[in-house]
C-alpha positions as CSV (number, residue, x, y, z in Angstrom):
1,M,0.0,0.0,0.0
2,R,2.7,2.5,1.0
3,Q,4.7,1.5,-2.1
4,Y,1.7,2.6,-4.2
5,L,1.5,5.9,-2.5
6,T,5.2,6.5,-2.9
7,A,5.0,5.6,-6.6
8,L,2.1,8.0,-7.0
9,S,4.0,10.8,-5.4
10,L,7.0,10.3,-7.7
11,L,4.8,10.2,-10.8
12,L,3.1,13.5,-9.8
13,A,6.5,15.1,-9.2
14,S,7.7,13.9,-12.6
15,T,4.6,15.2,-14.3
16,S,5.0,18.6,-12.7
17,L,8.6,19.0,-13.6
18,H,8.1,18.1,-17.3
19,A,4.7,19.8,-17.9
20,Q,4.7,22.5,-20.6
21,T,2.9,25.7,-19.7
22,P,0.4,26.7,-22.3
23,T,-0.5,30.3,-23.0
24,F,-4.1,29.6,-22.6
25,V,-6.5,26.6,-22.1
26,S,-10.0,26.6,-23.4
27,P,-12.4,26.1,-21.8
28,S,-10.4,28.0,-19.2
29,Q,-12.2,26.5,-16.2
30,R,-10.7,23.1,-17.2
31,T,-7.0,24.3,-17.0
32,A,-6.3,22.3,-13.8
33,V,-9.5,20.3,-13.7
34,E,-10.4,17.1,-15.7
35,G,-13.1,17.6,-18.4
36,S,-16.4,15.8,-17.8
37,S,-16.3,13.8,-21.0
38,F,-14.0,12.4,-23.7
39,T,-13.8,12.5,-27.5
40,H,-12.0,10.9,-30.4
41,Y,-12.6,14.1,-32.6
42,P,-10.9,15.4,-34.6
43,L,-7.6,13.4,-34.8
44,G,-9.2,10.0,-34.3
45,R,-11.3,10.2,-37.5
46,H,-10.0,9.1,-41.0
47,S,-12.0,11.8,-42.9
48,A,-13.5,14.6,-40.9
49,R,-13.9,18.3,-40.4
50,M,-14.3,20.0,-37.0
51,Q,-14.5,23.6,-36.0
52,T,-14.2,24.6,-32.4
53,L,-15.3,28.2,-31.5
54,H,-13.7,29.9,-28.5
55,D,-15.0,33.1,-27.0
56,D,-12.5,32.9,-24.1
57,V,-9.1,33.5,-25.8
58,P,-7.7,36.8,-24.5
59,G,-7.3,39.6,-27.1
60,G,-3.8,40.2,-28.3
61,T,-2.8,36.5,-27.7
62,V,-0.4,35.2,-30.4
63,L,-1.2,31.5,-31.2
64,N,1.7,29.4,-32.3
65,G,-0.1,26.0,-32.0
66,H,-2.6,24.0,-30.1
67,G,-2.8,20.7,-28.4
68,Y,-5.0,18.1,-26.8
69,R,-4.5,16.1,-23.7
70,R,-5.3,12.5,-22.8
71,D,-8.5,11.7,-21.0
72,A,-7.7,10.4,-17.5
73,I,-11.1,8.9,-16.6
74,T,-12.4,6.6,-19.2
75,V,-9.8,4.0,-20.2
76,R,-6.6,2.7,-18.6
77,G,-3.5,1.7,-20.5
78,I,-1.6,3.0,-23.6
79,V,-3.1,4.4,-26.7
80,D,-0.7,3.8,-29.6
81,A,1.2,6.4,-31.6
82,F,-0.3,7.3,-35.0
83,D,0.1,9.6,-38.0
84,C,-2.6,12.0,-39.1
85,E,-2.8,14.0,-42.4
86,L,-4.5,17.3,-41.6
87,Q,-4.8,21.1,-42.3
88,V,-5.6,23.8,-39.8
89,T,-7.1,27.2,-40.5
90,L,-7.8,30.0,-37.9
91,S,-10.0,33.0,-38.2
92,M,-12.1,35.4,-36.1
93,S,-15.7,34.0,-36.5
94,P,-18.7,36.4,-37.0
95,N,-20.6,34.0,-34.7
96,T,-20.2,33.5,-30.9
97,A,-19.7,29.9,-29.6
98,A,-23.3,29.7,-28.5
99,N,-24.5,30.8,-31.9
100,A,-22.2,28.7,-34.2
101,A,-23.7,27.8,-37.5
102,T,-24.0,24.2,-38.7
103,T,-22.6,25.4,-42.1
104,F,-18.9,25.5,-41.9
105,A,-18.4,28.5,-44.2
106,S,-20.7,30.6,-42.0
107,N,-18.3,30.3,-39.0
108,V,-15.2,31.3,-40.9
109,G,-14.2,35.0,-40.6
110,S,-13.3,37.4,-43.4
111,N,-9.5,36.9,-43.2
112,P,-8.8,33.2,-42.5
113,V,-5.2,32.1,-42.1
114,V,-4.0,28.6,-43.0
115,V,-1.8,28.3,-40.0
116,L,-0.8,24.7,-40.9
117,P,-0.9,23.7,-44.6
118,R,-2.0,20.2,-45.4
119,Q,0.6,17.7,-44.1
120,T,1.1,14.6,-42.1
121,L,2.0,14.9,-38.4
122,S,3.2,12.1,-36.1
123,F,1.6,11.9,-32.6
124,P,3.1,10.0,-29.7
125,A,1.6,7.2,-27.7
126,T,-0.2,8.3,-24.5
127,D,-0.6,6.5,-21.3
128,R,-3.2,7.0,-18.6
129,P,-2.2,9.9,-16.4
130,P,-1.2,9.1,-12.8
131,L,-3.9,11.5,-11.6
132,D,-6.5,13.7,-13.1
133,P,-6.1,15.8,-15.2
134,A,-3.2,15.0,-17.5
135,G,-0.2,17.1,-16.7
136,T,0.7,17.9,-20.4
137,F,-1.1,18.4,-23.7
138,E,0.8,15.7,-25.4
139,L,-0.9,15.7,-28.8
140,Q,0.4,18.9,-30.2
141,I,-0.1,20.7,-33.6
142,P,2.5,23.4,-34.2
143,Y,1.5,26.1,-36.6
144,A,3.7,27.1,-39.5
145,T,2.2,30.6,-39.4
146,P,1.3,32.3,-36.1
147,F,-2.2,33.8,-35.6
148,T,-2.8,36.9,-33.6
149,V,-6.1,37.5,-31.8
150,P,-7.2,41.1,-32.2
151,A,-6.6,43.3,-29.2
152,G,-10.4,43.6,-28.7
153,G,-10.8,39.8,-28.6
154,G,-13.7,38.0,-30.2
155,T,-14.5,34.4,-31.2
156,V,-11.6,32.3,-32.5
157,C,-12.6,29.6,-35.0
158,V,-10.1,26.7,-35.1
159,D,-10.9,24.7,-38.3
160,V,-9.3,21.3,-38.4
161,E,-9.6,19.2,-41.6
162,V,-8.5,15.5,-41.3
163,F,-7.8,13.7,-44.6
164,T,-6.6,10.3,-43.3
165,N,-4.5,8.7,-40.6
166,S,-2.0,5.8,-40.4
167,S,-4.7,3.2,-39.6
168,G,-6.8,4.0,-42.6
169,G,-9.9,4.0,-40.3
170,N,-11.2,5.6,-37.1
171,L,-9.1,5.5,-34.0
172,S,-10.1,5.5,-30.3
173,L,-7.8,8.2,-28.9
174,Y,-9.7,9.2,-25.7
175,L,-9.0,12.9,-25.7
176,D,-10.1,14.9,-22.7
177,A,-13.3,16.8,-23.4
178,H,-15.9,18.8,-21.5
179,Q,-19.7,19.0,-21.8
180,H,-21.3,22.4,-21.2
181,Y,-24.9,22.8,-20.0
182,T,-27.1,25.8,-20.7
183,D,-28.4,26.0,-17.1
184,G,-24.9,26.3,-15.6
185,R,-24.7,23.0,-13.9
186,A,-21.4,21.2,-14.0
187,K,-20.5,17.5,-13.8
188,Q,-17.2,16.1,-12.5
189,P,-16.4,12.4,-12.9
190,A,-14.1,10.7,-10.4
191,Y,-10.7,9.2,-11.2
192,R,-10.4,5.6,-10.2
193,F,-7.1,4.0,-8.9
194,G,-5.9,1.3,-6.6
195,V,-8.0,-1.8,-5.8
196,G,-11.0,-2.6,-3.7
197,C,-11.6,-5.9,-1.9
198,P,-14.0,-8.7,-2.7
199,A,-17.3,-9.5,-1.0
200,P,-17.0,-12.6,1.3
201,G,-17.1,-15.7,-0.8
202,A,-16.3,-13.8,-4.0
203,T,-13.1,-13.5,-6.0
204,A,-13.7,-10.3,-8.0
205,D,-12.7,-7.0,-6.3
206,C,-15.5,-4.6,-5.7
207,Y,-15.2,-1.3,-7.7
208,G,-17.1,1.9,-8.1
209,R,-17.9,4.9,-10.3
210,L,-18.8,8.4,-9.1
211,D,-20.0,11.6,-10.7
212,L,-20.4,14.8,-8.7
213,W,-22.8,17.4,-9.9
214,R,-22.8,21.1,-9.0
215,L,-26.4,22.0,-9.7
216,A,-27.9,25.4,-10.6
217,S,-30.3,25.0,-7.6
218,G,-27.3,25.6,-5.3
219,T,-26.8,22.0,-4.1
220,T,-24.5,19.1,-4.8
221,E,-25.6,15.7,-6.1
222,V,-23.5,12.6,-6.2
223,D,-24.2,9.6,-8.6
224,V,-22.7,6.4,-7.3
225,D,-22.4,3.0,-9.0
226,I,-21.0,-0.1,-7.2
227,R,-20.2,-3.4,-8.8
228,D,-19.2,-6.8,-7.2
229,G,-20.3,-5.6,-3.8
230,V,-22.1,-7.6,-1.1
231,P,-25.3,-9.0,-2.6
232,D,-28.6,-8.5,-0.8
233,P,-30.3,-11.9,-0.1
234,G,-33.8,-10.4,-0.6
235,T,-34.1,-9.2,3.0
236,F,-33.1,-5.5,2.1
237,T,-30.5,-5.7,4.9
238,T,-27.6,-4.8,2.6
239,A,-26.8,-1.1,2.3
240,A,-24.4,0.9,0.2
241,F,-22.3,3.7,1.7
242,L,-20.0,6.5,0.5
243,M,-17.0,7.9,2.4
244,L,-15.5,11.3,1.7
245,G,-12.1,12.5,3.0
246,H,-9.7,15.5,2.8
247,D,-6.7,13.3,2.1
248,L,-5.4,10.1,0.6
249,D,-4.9,7.5,3.3
250,G,-4.1,3.9,2.2
251,Q,-4.6,2.2,5.6
252,P,-6.1,-1.4,5.8
253,W,-9.3,-2.0,7.7
254,P,-8.3,-3.7,11.0
255,W,-10.6,-6.7,10.6
256,R,-9.9,-7.3,7.0
257,P,-6.3,-6.4,6.0
258,D,-7.2,-7.0,2.3
259,C,-9.7,-4.1,2.4
260,P,-7.8,-0.7,2.3
261,F,-9.2,2.6,3.4
262,W,-8.1,4.9,0.5
263,S,-9.8,8.0,1.9
264,T,-9.3,9.6,5.3
265,T,-13.1,9.2,5.5
266,E,-14.1,12.3,7.6
267,L,-17.7,12.0,6.3
268,W,-19.8,8.8,5.9
269,Y,-23.1,8.7,4.0
270,V,-25.6,5.8,3.9
271,L,-26.9,5.7,0.3
272,P,-30.7,5.4,-0.3
273,G,-32.0,2.0,-1.3
274,S,-30.2,-1.3,-1.0
275,M,-27.8,-3.5,-2.9
276,S,-29.1,-5.8,-5.6
277,M,-29.1,-9.6,-5.4
278,T,-26.1,-9.5,-7.7
279,G,-24.1,-7.1,-5.6
280,S,-24.7,-4.0,-7.7
281,Y,-25.9,-0.5,-6.8
282,D,-26.9,2.5,-8.8
283,G,-28.2,5.5,-6.9
284,Q,-27.9,9.1,-5.9
285,L,-27.0,11.1,-2.9
286,Q,-29.0,14.4,-3.2
287,G,-29.2,17.7,-1.4
288,L,-25.6,18.0,-0.2
289,P,-24.3,21.5,0.5
290,L,-22.1,23.1,-2.1
291,L,-18.4,22.3,-1.8
292,P,-16.0,25.1,-2.8
293,P,-14.6,24.8,-6.3
294,G,-11.1,23.6,-6.9
295,Y,-10.9,21.4,-3.8
296,R,-9.7,17.8,-4.2
297,I,-11.7,15.1,-2.3
298,W,-10.7,11.5,-1.8
299,C,-13.7,9.1,-1.9
300,Q,-14.5,5.4,-1.5
301,A,-17.8,3.5,-1.6
302,G,-18.7,0.1,-0.2
303,S,-21.5,-2.2,0.8
304,I,-22.4,-4.0,4.1
305,D,-24.9,-6.6,5.2
306,V,-25.9,-5.2,8.6
307,A,-27.4,-8.6,9.6
308,Q,-24.3,-10.6,8.8
309,F,-21.7,-7.8,9.2
310,T,-20.1,-8.7,5.9
311,F,-18.8,-5.9,3.7
312,A,-16.7,-4.9,0.7
313,F,-14.9,-1.7,-0.2
314,T,-14.5,-0.3,-3.7
315,D,-11.3,1.1,-5.2
316,A,-10.3,4.7,-4.7
317,L,-12.2,7.6,-6.2
318,T,-10.9,11.1,-6.4
319,L,-11.9,14.4,-8.1
320,I,-11.5,18.2,-7.9
321,T,-14.8,19.9,-7.1
322,P,-16.0,21.9,-10.1
323,A,-17.2,25.5,-10.4
324,Y,-20.5,26.4,-11.9
325,G,-20.6,26.1,-15.6
326,E,-19.6,29.3,-17.4
327,Q,-22.4,31.5,-18.7
328,P,-22.6,32.3,-21.5
329,I,-21.1,29.0,-22.7
330,P,-17.6,30.0,-24.0
331,T,-16.8,27.1,-26.4
332,S,-18.7,24.9,-28.8
333,R,-18.0,22.6,-31.8
334,V,-19.4,21.9,-35.2
335,A,-18.2,18.6,-36.7
336,N,-18.7,16.2,-39.6
337,A,-17.2,12.9,-38.5
338,N,-17.2,11.1,-41.9
339,D,-16.5,13.6,-44.7
340,V,-13.7,16.2,-44.7
341,A,-15.3,17.8,-47.9
342,A,-18.8,18.2,-46.3
343,N,-20.3,21.7,-46.2
344,T,-22.2,21.1,-42.9
345,G,-21.7,19.5,-39.5
346,S,-23.6,18.9,-36.3
347,F,-23.5,21.4,-33.4
348,S,-22.5,20.4,-29.9
349,Y,-21.5,21.9,-26.5
350,A,-19.2,18.8,-25.9
351,V,-15.7,20.2,-26.8
352,P,-12.2,18.9,-26.5
353,V,-10.1,20.6,-23.8
354,M,-7.5,22.5,-25.9
355,A,-4.2,24.3,-25.0
356,F,-2.9,27.1,-27.1
357,W,0.8,28.2,-27.3
């Protein structure tokens, strides 16, 4: 257990030392916070066009390139290196991000600049970050021609055309992305690490998933899923619970050394309902007070049969509490996922988290 904590500390130190400092990250709220979603657009497509519109790039900024970072939440392991043939054009759009047109030409400004003429770029393999979010934007697109945002600011349109890639098909790249909501709520998924422990008589370790919502109503809601927990025998005596802590712990439970406490567990909550007969739970903890944004919490879920006093803990879950979603929404995308020559695409508030240099 302590060996894992030491390894995690070394990885974090290494990430910090080698991280590049971008000029600006968009959406800016996600600079040091994981996005709430992921995407394979645009680099993972073999023929596609995607425009991202950014209202939040400061006026006067000189853009020499942009990059994407690896999603930390969805998938573990290495995503292989690849080549991508693409072209990038920047302009100041006549439309704001919230009012982007589905016709690509309508989002392009009067003086577009081909910042990267059509060519093939090589992108490195990426591994799952040791903690959320990724410390670097590893998938970088350097511009051949810089682009200067006017002093008065405006909406930057980043137009990426993908002609092919080295696989000849679509790739699952798992780039970090963020979903905006028009009512200002914000979702924050938890990063999973470590291992849980099995329910008595079982061999599979219990594990969990967690999403924290900062709601426009002024409260916090937590969605919790548990798998391979203690099954309920039909007596409704098996409950699910959630532990929240200020710090990472890593101490074993005294009565079951194979069950670690990953969180310092200052707060315990009994979750509504009961475990299923297969040891699963899907539920919500509602009406919690708002937590301040930018605060990392360390969580763990579990299940217990109060009649038999048998239990199982999940793996570790951690996240940084989000701020309210920005209003008006500062970024959006318009994408055609199958045809680089298409005139139109679909509009979405789910956008890749991008760094500009």
